[in-house]
C-alpha positions as CSV (number, residue, x, y, z in Angstrom):
1,M,48.1,21.5,79.2
2,Q,49.4,18.2,78.1
3,L,46.8,18.1,75.3
4,K,47.7,21.6,74.2
5,G,51.4,20.7,74.3
6,K,50.8,17.7,72.1
7,V,48.8,19.8,69.6
8,K,51.5,22.4,69.5
9,Y,54.2,19.8,69.0
10,L,52.3,18.1,66.2
11,T,51.6,21.5,64.6
12,V,55.3,22.4,64.6
13,A,56.2,19.0,63.2
14,V,53.7,19.2,60.4
15,L,54.8,22.8,59.5
16,S,58.5,21.7,59.6
17,M,57.7,18.8,57.2
18,I,55.8,21.2,54.9
19,L,58.7,23.6,54.9
20,V,61.2,20.9,54.1
21,V,59.0,19.7,51.2
22,L,58.7,23.3,49.9
23,V,62.5,23.8,50.1
24,F,63.3,20.7,48.1
25,R,60.5,21.4,45.6
26,T,61.9,24.9,45.1
27,I,65.4,23.6,44.5
28,D,64.1,21.0,42.1
29,L,62.2,23.7,40.2
30,L,65.3,25.9,40.0
31,K,67.3,23.0,38.6
32,T,64.7,22.2,36.0
33,S,64.5,25.9,35.1
34,R,68.2,26.2,34.7
35,T,68.4,23.0,32.6
36,K,65.7,24.3,30.3
37,S,67.5,27.6,30.1
38,N,70.8,25.9,29.2
39,N,69.1,23.7,26.6
40,Q,67.4,26.7,25.1
41,K,70.8,28.4,24.9
42,V,72.4,25.4,23.2
43,T,69.5,25.2,20.8
44,H,69.7,28.9,20.0
45,Q,73.5,28.6,19.4
46,K,72.9,25.6,17.1
47,E,70.3,27.7,15.2
48,E,72.8,30.5,14.8
49,T,75.8,28.4,13.6
50,I,77.0,29.9,10.4
51,K,76.7,27.7,7.3
52,I,79.1,28.0,4.4
53,G,78.7,26.4,1.0
54,F,81.8,25.6,-1.0
55,S,81.3,24.8,-4.7
56,L,84.3,23.6,-6.6
57,G,84.4,23.5,-10.4
58,T,86.9,20.6,-10.3
59,L,89.0,18.5,-8.0
60,K,91.1,17.1,-10.9
61,E,94.2,19.0,-10.0
62,E,96.1,18.2,-6.8
63,R,96.0,21.8,-5.6
64,W,92.2,21.9,-5.4
65,L,92.2,18.9,-3.0
66,K,94.5,20.9,-0.8
67,D,92.2,24.0,-1.0
68,R,89.2,21.9,-0.1
69,D,90.8,20.2,2.9
70,I,92.5,23.3,4.3
71,L,89.4,25.5,3.9
72,M,87.2,22.9,5.6
73,A,89.6,22.7,8.5
74,K,89.8,26.5,8.8
75,V,86.0,27.0,8.7
76,K,85.5,24.4,11.4
77,E,88.2,25.9,13.6
78,L,86.3,29.2,13.5
79,G,83.1,27.4,14.7
80,A,81.1,27.4,11.5
81,D,79.7,24.5,9.4
82,I,80.7,23.9,5.7
83,M,79.2,21.8,2.9
84,V,81.5,21.0,0.0
85,L,80.4,19.9,-3.5
86,N,82.5,19.3,-6.7
87,A,81.0,19.8,-10.2
88,N,83.6,17.7,-12.0
89,N,84.1,20.3,-14.8
90,D,80.4,20.4,-15.5
91,D,78.9,23.9,-15.7
92,Q,75.3,22.9,-15.4
93,D,76.0,20.5,-12.6
94,Q,77.7,23.3,-10.7
95,I,74.6,25.5,-11.0
96,E,72.4,22.6,-9.7
97,Q,74.8,22.0,-6.8
98,V,74.7,25.7,-5.9
99,K,70.9,25.5,-5.9
100,Y,71.1,22.6,-3.5
101,L,73.5,24.5,-1.2
102,L,71.1,27.5,-1.2
103,D,68.3,25.1,-0.2
104,Q,70.3,24.2,2.9
105,D,70.1,27.9,4.0
106,I,73.8,28.7,3.7
107,D,74.9,32.1,4.8
108,V,77.8,32.5,2.4
109,L,78.7,30.8,-0.9
110,I,82.4,30.3,-1.7
111,L,82.6,29.5,-5.4
112,V,85.4,28.2,-7.6
113,P,83.8,28.6,-11.0
114,N,84.2,26.0,-13.6
115,D,83.5,28.6,-16.3
116,L,84.2,32.3,-15.8
117,R,81.0,33.4,-17.5
118,R,78.4,30.7,-17.0
119,A,79.0,30.7,-13.2
120,S,77.4,34.1,-13.1
121,T,74.1,32.3,-13.0
122,A,75.1,30.7,-9.7
123,V,76.1,34.1,-8.3
124,E,72.7,35.6,-9.4
125,L,70.8,32.7,-7.7
126,A,72.7,33.4,-4.4
127,K,72.1,37.1,-4.6
128,R,68.4,36.6,-5.0
129,Q,68.4,34.8,-1.6
130,G,70.6,37.5,0.0
131,V,73.5,35.1,0.2
132,K,77.0,36.7,0.0
133,V,79.4,35.2,-2.6
134,I,83.2,34.9,-2.5
135,S,84.8,34.1,-5.8
136,Y,87.7,31.9,-4.8
137,D,90.9,32.0,-6.8
138,R,88.9,32.2,-10.1
139,L,87.0,35.3,-10.9
140,V,83.4,35.1,-12.1
141,L,82.9,37.7,-14.7
142,N,80.0,40.3,-14.9
143,S,78.5,39.1,-11.6
144,N,79.5,41.6,-8.9
145,V,80.6,39.1,-6.3
146,D,81.0,40.4,-2.7
147,L,84.7,39.4,-2.7
148,Y,87.4,38.0,-5.0
149,I,90.3,36.3,-3.3
150,S,93.3,35.1,-5.2
151,F,97.0,35.4,-5.8
152,D,98.4,38.0,-8.1
153,N,98.1,36.0,-11.3
154,E,99.8,38.6,-13.5
155,K,102.8,38.2,-11.2
156,V,102.6,34.4,-11.7
157,G,103.1,35.0,-15.4
158,E,105.9,37.5,-14.8
159,L,107.8,35.0,-12.7
160,M,107.5,32.4,-15.4
161,G,108.8,34.8,-18.0
162,Q,111.7,35.9,-15.8
163,Y,112.8,32.3,-15.2
164,I,112.7,31.5,-18.9
165,L,114.9,34.5,-19.8
166,S,117.3,33.8,-16.9
167,K,118.2,30.5,-18.6
168,M,117.7,31.3,-22.3
169,P,118.0,35.0,-23.4
170,S,117.2,33.7,-26.9
171,G,115.6,30.7,-28.5
172,N,112.3,29.0,-29.3
173,I,109.6,28.6,-26.7
174,L,106.3,26.7,-26.7
175,V,103.4,28.1,-24.7
176,V,100.6,25.8,-23.4
177,N,98.1,28.0,-21.5
178,G,95.4,26.8,-19.3
179,A,91.7,26.7,-20.0
180,T,90.1,29.8,-21.6
181,S,87.1,29.3,-19.2
182,D,89.4,30.4,-16.4
183,N,90.0,34.1,-16.1
184,N,93.4,33.5,-14.4
185,T,94.9,32.3,-17.7
186,K,94.3,35.7,-19.2
187,H,96.2,37.5,-16.4
188,I,99.0,34.9,-16.5
189,K,99.5,35.6,-20.2
190,E,99.5,39.3,-19.6
191,G,102.3,38.7,-17.1
192,Y,104.7,36.6,-19.3
193,D,103.9,38.8,-22.3
194,K,105.0,41.8,-20.3
195,I,108.4,40.1,-19.6
196,L,108.9,38.5,-23.0
197,G,107.3,41.1,-25.2
198,Q,110.4,43.0,-26.2
199,K,112.4,39.9,-26.8
200,I,109.6,38.5,-29.1
201,E,109.5,41.8,-31.0
202,D,113.2,41.9,-31.6
203,G,113.3,38.2,-32.6
204,S,115.4,37.0,-29.8
205,I,112.6,34.8,-28.5
206,R,110.4,33.0,-31.0
207,V,107.1,31.4,-30.1
208,V,106.9,28.2,-32.1
209,A,103.3,27.5,-31.0
210,E,100.8,28.8,-28.4
211,E,97.8,26.7,-27.3
212,W,95.1,26.7,-24.7
213,A,94.3,23.4,-22.9
214,S,90.6,22.7,-22.4
215,N,89.8,21.9,-18.8
216,W,93.5,22.0,-18.1
217,M,94.0,18.6,-19.6
218,K,97.6,17.3,-19.5
219,E,96.7,15.0,-22.5
220,H,96.3,18.1,-24.6
221,A,99.7,19.5,-23.5
222,F,101.3,16.1,-24.4
223,K,99.7,16.2,-27.8
224,V,100.7,19.7,-28.6
225,T,104.3,19.2,-27.6
226,D,104.5,15.9,-29.5
227,E,103.1,17.5,-32.7
228,V,105.6,20.4,-32.6
229,L,108.5,18.0,-32.1
230,Q,107.2,15.7,-34.9
231,L,107.5,18.7,-37.2
232,G,111.2,18.9,-36.4
233,K,110.9,22.2,-34.6
234,Q,113.4,22.9,-31.8
235,I,111.9,23.7,-28.4
236,D,114.3,25.5,-26.0
237,G,111.8,26.4,-23.3
238,V,108.1,25.9,-22.4
239,I,105.7,27.9,-20.4
240,A,103.0,25.6,-19.0
241,G,99.8,27.0,-17.6
242,N,100.1,24.8,-14.5
243,D,102.1,21.8,-13.2
244,G,99.6,19.3,-14.6
245,L,100.2,20.6,-18.1
246,A,103.9,20.6,-17.4
247,D,103.6,16.9,-16.6
248,G,102.2,16.2,-20.0
249,I,104.8,18.4,-21.7
250,I,107.7,16.7,-20.0
251,E,106.3,13.2,-20.8
252,A,106.4,14.2,-24.5
253,L,109.9,15.7,-24.2
254,A,111.1,12.5,-22.6
255,Q,110.1,10.5,-25.7
256,Y,112.5,12.6,-27.6
257,R,115.2,12.5,-24.9
258,L,114.8,16.2,-24.2
259,A,113.5,16.0,-20.6
260,G,116.0,18.0,-18.5
261,Q,117.4,19.7,-21.6
262,T,114.4,21.8,-22.5
263,I,113.4,24.4,-19.9
264,V,109.9,24.0,-18.4
265,V,108.1,26.3,-16.0
266,G,104.7,25.8,-14.4
267,Q,102.7,26.8,-11.4
268,D,100.9,25.3,-8.3
269,A,103.9,23.5,-6.7
270,D,102.3,20.1,-7.2
271,L,104.2,17.3,-5.5
272,A,105.1,15.7,-8.8
273,A,106.4,19.1,-10.1
274,C,108.5,19.6,-7.0
275,Q,110.0,16.1,-7.5
276,R,110.7,17.0,-11.1
277,I,112.4,20.2,-10.1
278,V,114.8,18.5,-7.6
279,E,115.4,15.8,-10.2
280,G,116.2,18.3,-12.9
281,T,113.4,17.8,-15.5
282,Q,111.4,21.0,-14.6
283,L,113.1,24.3,-13.9
284,M,110.6,26.0,-11.6
285,T,107.0,26.2,-10.4
286,V,105.1,29.2,-8.9
287,Y,104.2,28.3,-5.4
288,K,100.9,29.8,-4.0
289,P,100.7,29.3,-0.3
290,I,97.2,27.8,-0.2
291,E,96.9,27.8,3.6
292,K,97.1,31.6,3.6
293,L,94.4,31.8,0.9
294,A,92.1,29.3,2.6
295,E,92.5,30.9,6.0
296,A,91.7,34.4,4.7
297,A,88.7,33.0,2.8
298,A,87.3,31.3,5.8
299,R,87.8,34.3,8.0
300,M,86.2,36.7,5.6
301,A,83.3,34.3,4.8
302,I,82.4,34.4,8.5
303,Q,82.7,38.2,8.6
304,L,80.3,38.5,5.6
305,A,77.9,36.0,7.3
306,K,77.8,38.2,10.4
307,G,77.2,41.3,8.3
308,D,80.6,42.8,9.1
309,E,82.4,45.1,6.7
310,L,85.6,43.9,5.1
311,T,87.6,47.0,6.0
312,N,91.1,45.5,5.2
313,I,90.4,45.1,1.5
314,K,92.4,47.8,-0.3
315,N,92.3,46.6,-3.9
316,T,89.5,46.1,-6.5
317,I,89.4,44.2,-9.8
318,N,87.1,44.8,-12.7
319,D,85.0,41.7,-13.6
320,G,83.9,43.1,-16.9
321,A,81.0,45.1,-15.5
322,Y,81.8,45.9,-11.9
323,D,84.8,46.8,-9.7
324,V,84.7,44.1,-7.0
325,P,86.8,43.9,-3.7
326,Y,90.0,42.0,-4.4
327,Y,92.1,40.4,-1.6
328,V,95.4,39.6,-3.3
329,L,98.2,37.4,-2.1
330,E,101.8,37.2,-3.5
331,P,103.0,34.1,-5.4
332,I,106.6,32.7,-4.9
333,A,108.9,31.3,-7.6
334,V,110.4,28.0,-6.4
335,D,113.3,26.1,-7.9
336,K,115.7,23.5,-6.5
337,N,117.6,26.2,-4.6
338,N,114.8,27.4,-2.4
339,M,112.6,24.3,-2.3
340,E,113.4,23.6,1.3
341,A,112.9,27.2,2.4
342,T,109.4,27.4,0.8
343,V,107.1,24.5,0.2
344,I,108.9,22.1,2.6
345,R,109.3,24.7,5.4
346,D,105.6,25.6,5.1
347,G,104.6,22.0,5.4
348,F,103.1,22.1,1.9
349,H,105.0,18.9,1.0
350,R,107.3,16.8,3.2
351,I,111.0,16.6,2.5
352,D,110.9,12.8,2.1
353,E,108.1,13.1,-0.4
354,V,109.9,15.7,-2.5
355,Y,113.2,13.9,-2.6
356,R,111.7,10.4,-2.7
357,N,113.3,9.5,-6.1
358,L,116.7,10.8,-5.1
359,P,119.3,9.0,-3.0
């Protein structure tokens, strides 16, 4: 009996040890399996991260730097990746950069075209690969992009014309439009022509010169203004295609001691323009809340990447061949009276920056 008892005891002990080993082994296998499953989930999520390519025609103007920074931040907030390239006003370089972005397997291309027609090649390249295209603030013509998002550029021109007439119901104006390679300049012109047309027809308003600045170069705006003044022509007001051009125009006016006397209007609410407005050398600028534009573009880019329908787009715009979906935002006229209630309140510029040159 003693021998049998010892055998039974040893058997139970051995079986208990085997059971303990099996339990720990099972727990270890479960942990390993769970870790592998989690790693697979993380890897799967990384593989599914939406990739957005952002191709800018230029970063020369201050406003495009803001667009870039805000859009990048908005896309990352929404959990997507974004790659940004700048073509530096080079049409061919922009096409090559778009090819590079497509090689990185982007899901959506956000495009600020350097040239309204030549950029259609970039759109075609994207469409061949099934990549959705958003034309951002500048429309690509004849290309049938998936979305055009911008401000009401005709309204921009109307606001310019209205401010000119509010200060000078009659007199001579100089017009320095932006680049002909940007479709927005056409709509801005349609806007101010609508407001000034009757006054020009009856002779109350006389256009002493109308020019188009290649690549929005402020040097061209300076040259045009200087040449008109050298001819002895009086300039009572100036419509500038943007605030960069207004800068060149006001520099020329200053040489003739006319800065602050001649009315100048522009657009984009550049910091230097806002400073000129509170200081009195520029009358107004058209403010376009870029944060709203960039936020909407980021959100809709991700919707397109997921294959969702953009059901909230009510407008279309004709690109010369197609009616494309158009998400339109409203611009705001800003002068010294509403500076703090607009660009400063929105955080577009800080109050100490805008009033830096004033006591």
